[in-house]
C-alpha positions as CSV (number, residue, x, y, z in Angstrom):
1,M,7.7,3.0,-57.2
2,K,10.8,3.0,-59.4
3,K,11.5,6.6,-58.6
4,Y,11.5,5.9,-54.8
5,A,13.7,2.8,-55.2
6,Q,16.3,4.9,-57.0
7,F,16.2,7.6,-54.4
8,I,16.6,5.0,-51.5
9,L,19.6,3.4,-53.3
10,V,21.4,6.7,-53.9
11,A,20.8,7.8,-50.3
12,T,22.1,4.5,-48.9
13,I,25.2,4.6,-51.1
14,M,25.9,8.2,-50.1
15,S,25.4,7.5,-46.4
16,I,27.8,4.5,-46.5
17,G,30.4,6.7,-48.3
18,L,30.1,9.5,-45.8
19,L,30.5,7.1,-42.9
20,G,33.5,5.5,-44.6
21,I,35.2,8.9,-45.1
22,T,34.6,10.0,-41.5
23,N,35.7,6.6,-40.0
24,P,38.3,7.4,-37.2
25,G,40.4,4.4,-38.2
26,F,40.8,5.8,-41.7
27,K,42.8,8.8,-40.5
28,Q,44.4,7.9,-37.2
29,P,44.8,4.2,-36.7
30,Y,46.7,4.3,-33.5
31,R,45.4,7.3,-31.6
32,L,42.3,6.6,-29.5
33,F,41.7,9.8,-27.7
34,D,43.8,13.0,-27.2
35,S,46.7,11.5,-25.3
36,V,45.5,7.9,-24.5
37,E,47.0,5.3,-26.7
38,G,44.8,2.5,-28.0
39,K,45.1,-0.4,-30.4
40,L,43.0,-0.7,-33.5
41,I,41.4,-4.2,-33.3
42,H,39.1,-4.1,-36.4
43,N,38.9,-1.5,-39.1
44,Y,35.8,-1.9,-41.2
45,Y,34.9,0.6,-43.9
46,V,32.1,2.2,-41.9
47,F,33.3,1.8,-38.3
48,S,36.4,0.8,-36.3
49,V,36.8,-1.1,-33.0
50,Y,39.5,0.0,-30.6
51,R,41.0,-1.4,-27.3
52,Q,42.3,1.0,-24.8
53,D,45.7,-0.4,-23.7
54,N,46.8,1.5,-20.6
55,S,43.7,1.4,-18.4
56,Y,42.9,-2.2,-17.8
57,T,41.4,-3.6,-14.6
58,V,41.8,-7.0,-13.1
59,S,38.7,-9.2,-12.7
60,D,37.4,-10.2,-9.3
61,N,39.1,-13.6,-9.3
62,G,42.4,-12.2,-10.7
63,K,42.4,-14.5,-13.7
64,Y,41.6,-11.9,-16.4
65,K,42.6,-8.4,-17.5
66,V,39.5,-6.4,-18.5
67,Y,40.2,-3.9,-21.3
68,K,37.7,-1.1,-22.3
69,R,36.7,-1.3,-25.9
70,F,35.3,1.5,-28.1
71,I,33.6,1.7,-31.5
72,G,34.4,4.7,-33.7
73,I,31.7,5.9,-36.0
74,A,31.6,9.2,-37.8
75,L,34.6,10.7,-35.8
76,N,32.9,9.8,-32.5
77,F,33.8,7.0,-30.0
78,F,31.3,5.0,-28.1
79,E,32.1,2.5,-25.3
80,I,31.0,-1.1,-26.0
81,S,31.3,-4.4,-24.1
82,P,34.7,-4.9,-22.4
83,L,37.3,-7.5,-23.5
84,K,38.6,-10.2,-21.1
85,V,42.1,-11.4,-21.7
86,E,43.6,-14.2,-19.5
87,Q,46.6,-13.2,-17.5
88,E,49.9,-15.0,-17.9
């Protein structure tokens, strides 16, 4: 059992290190996609959360701006739940 525990521990540490090195926020904190600017909201060691600035939509009642949000893991971006910001 001790042999397997050591293997699992080493594999976990190596996986976290690999994800940390390939984190998109580690290399390019202000570029979201090729020519679309985004804002880095959270930069954790393993993943980053971005908000796309220039393509917001207005909610149905007109009270909120709805921004697209993306999570960056291992040099890829995936869309997550949108962010609602109250309009001024």
